[in-house]
C-alpha positions, 0 to 999 in steps of 0.5 A: 518562495514556492514553499510559501505559496504552497503553505498559503494554498494548503491552509486556505484549502483547509479553512475554506474546504466547503468551496471544493468537491469530490464525490469519490472520497476515501472511505473510513473503514467501518463503511466497507466490508473487508475480507481481512477481518483482523483489519476491521477488528484490531485497529483500535487506536489507529486510522484506516483509510479505504480506497474504493474502486472509483478512486482507483480508476482515477489513477494509473493501473499500477498501485504506486499512482493510486497511493501517491495521489490519495495517501500520505505515503511518499514514493520514489520511482525510477521513472514511470512504471519502474522500480517503486518503493514507499516511505511510510511515516519516514521508514524504509520500503522494507518497513511497510507490510503489504497484505493480500487478503490478510497474508503478508506478501513482502518479498522473501529476498529483499523484504519489500514490495515493488508497488509497480508490480501490483496492478490495482485493477485486480482488487475491490478496494485497497486499505491503508493503515498507518503505524505498527501492526506486527502483532497481527501481520508479522514482519515489516509492519513498522511504518504502516501496512497496505491491504489488498482486498477481494470481497465476497458476498451472498447477495444473489446479484450479478455485476460486471465492470469493464474499464478500458483506457488508452493514452499517451506513449501507447499506454493501455489499461484494461480491467474486467470484473465480474461478481455473481452469487446465490445464497450458497456460493459466491464468485469474484473474478478480475482480469487486468492488463497494463502496458506502455511504450513509456517513451516520453520526452524528458525535460532535457533538450533532445532526450527521452525515456529510453528502454522504458517499455513494460507490460503486466497481466493480473488475474484475481479470483475469489470463490466461496461455498456456504455448506451451512449457515455456520460453515463456509469454504473460501478460495482466493487465487492471484497470478501476476506476470510482468516484464519491464525494460529498465529506463536508461540514464544515458543512451550509451548504457546497456539495456536491461530488463526484469521479468517476474511471475508471482502466484498466490493461493489461499484456502480458508475454512470458516466455522461457527459454533456457539460463541466461537468462530474458527478460521483455518487457513492454508496459503501457498506463495510462489515468487520468481524473477529473472534479471537480464543484465543485457537484453541482447543476451539470454543470460540472466540472474534469478531468484525463487521462493516458495512459501507455505503458510498454515494458520489457525485462528480461534475467536471467542466472544463471551459477550457483545462487549468482549472478544478474545483471539488466539492465532497460531501460524507456521511459515515454511519458505524454500528459497534459492537464487543466483546470489544466495545459497539455497536455504530453507527456514521455518517460523512458528508464531503465536499471538493472543488478542483481546478487545473490550468495550466496557462502556459505550464510548470506550473501547480498548484492545491488547495483543502479544506475539512471539515467533520461534525460529532457528534463523534469528532471535525474535523479540516479544511483540505487543500492542495496545490501543484505545478509542474514546468518543468524547462527544458525538463530534470528537473522538480520541485514539491512542496506540502503542506497539512494539514491531519488527522486521526479520532479516531477509534471504539476501541478508542471511544467505547471500553467497560470501556475504550473508550474516546468519547472526543478524537480529531483527529490526525492532521499533517502539512507537506511539501515536495519538489521534484526534478525529472530528465529525461534523455533518458532512465533514470528517477531519483527523489529526494524528501525531506519532513517534517511532524509534527503530533499533538494530537497523540492518545496513550493508557496510564494508568489512575489514576485508573490503567486502560488503556485509549486512550488520545491525548498526543503525538507530533511527527515530521518526516523528511527525503528524498527519492530517486527513480530511474529507467533505461531501454534500448534495446541493440543489437538485442535480449538483453534488460536490465533495473534497478530500485532502491529506498532509504529512509532516515527517522527520526521519533521523539517523540517531547517530548523525542527526541527519534526515534519511535520504528520500524522505521529504519533510512535507507531502500533501494531496488534494482531490475534488469533484463536481457533478451536475446530472450526468456530467462530472469534473475531478481534480487531483493535486500532489505536492512533495517537498524537498528531499535529501539524496545524500546521507550527509544532507548536502543541500547541493544535491537536494531533490527539488519540491514539485507539484503535479496536477491531474484534471478529468471529465466524464459523462454518464450516458446510461439509464438502466445501467451505468455507461461512462466515457471520459478523458484525463489530462495528467500533469496539466501544468507540464511540471518537470519533476523527478522523485529519484535523482536523474529519473525524470517522470512524464510531462503533460500527457493524456488518456481517454476511457470507457467504463461499462457497468451492467 
């Protein structure tokens, strides 16, 4: 009955969309300048959404919340602020690449990113691209990629943004940004702090979230100096430091905690000469964690990986309609930890990209990539995409690619169990997109198919010890809907709306069963109405049922749930923008969980102050 009611609600929304509103809709890529130029130039045949700063402020500081309520990505969380892993188009967490200013930052240990260890307040915007991207971005870009962007400009203006939010469970969200520049130099700095006692009540009588407190600090800096019109030096740096006490299922369990410090630094030299643009990059990533199995003890396990990346990109543009790119990359990683033997690996890759617009309405691109390393045998990767503007109202997109994910440090080097003979996971995929634009309405419908081979799984060996092997084959397919609409009506009224829907099948090809924690249905809805200085906004998140057992035993299904948020704000600024507001999260007090026995908060509240000057 719940499913039927949801389908009626969702179809009614699509058919009657002009009745709803949201000012802060999700932008398409072309409207926003990005530091990751490859994302802008080589996404032909794929859809890219950009979540701007105003959208990010409507959700919690951690990246999971912003993406969960505004994209088709499904997240499973071990409680609010705890370990969070995505499933993008039915793939696993390690098959979603996370890029920081164009640099892949997935963990060297498990190949994935915990989205609750990224503070969204440190970035100017966050871009989401569905489908494969390994030719450009390397390992892990199978289901899709998330791009964390810092923007720099030479506008000569200074802008500051202070955002303070306080809410239930003693939750604090503080963010400060400053951007200032001249015609010669540019500075962008962002500082964020997020903390919470996280002691919310569970929907079980007499129980609450125990040992769930957390905090994190984030500093993000971008600096550029323009020596001449054709030579610019840029530097990006980020430091994230955080600590989480992992929530307990039963009060009798031992209390644990996890701390991590990650730093990222990127130096970039951009030089233009004739029809060529040269970009030389040097990046240094430092990843460190400690896990305390008992917080009453000083004993801990640890892991540390230091990665140095040298990258050279040369672009040649012989005409306004043709572009060639060659990219050479060398990645050296030195990793050690409690569970792995100390080891190093060096990966060299070369990629060739071409983009051509033979006609005004037609554009296509081609790409090849090959990696060389002693640790595994790397496949030849390819990508091909095409955009065709059939009319002013309708465009057609198609993209095909072969992508991969490399074995992680844990897979290769775990003491007594690592398997140095593993092959990378590979995937072959295709997607077809239909995009409609009519006045203030944008609508896209994308279908896709993806077959993944050599899936790495940890299975018991003949001796009973668990070891990783290339065993599983998985196919994922489905379709995605993204739509938004906005309009100014009368003199002081503004309305707009956005919605997403995803139908996802992700099957083990050996058994025919749906992968665990991949719901068939997910949808989001958001709208805002504003009158003069007053604004109202509403968000809805629906996740369908999901299996929690590999044999799809329906007795253990994760129930479908619908969560709604409601906010109100008032802008009292004249020369500058000063805004106060309040939000009610989970307004209908839905009892829900995205991981078995890991309950999320019921109805809770926050108030905020946002100063722009």
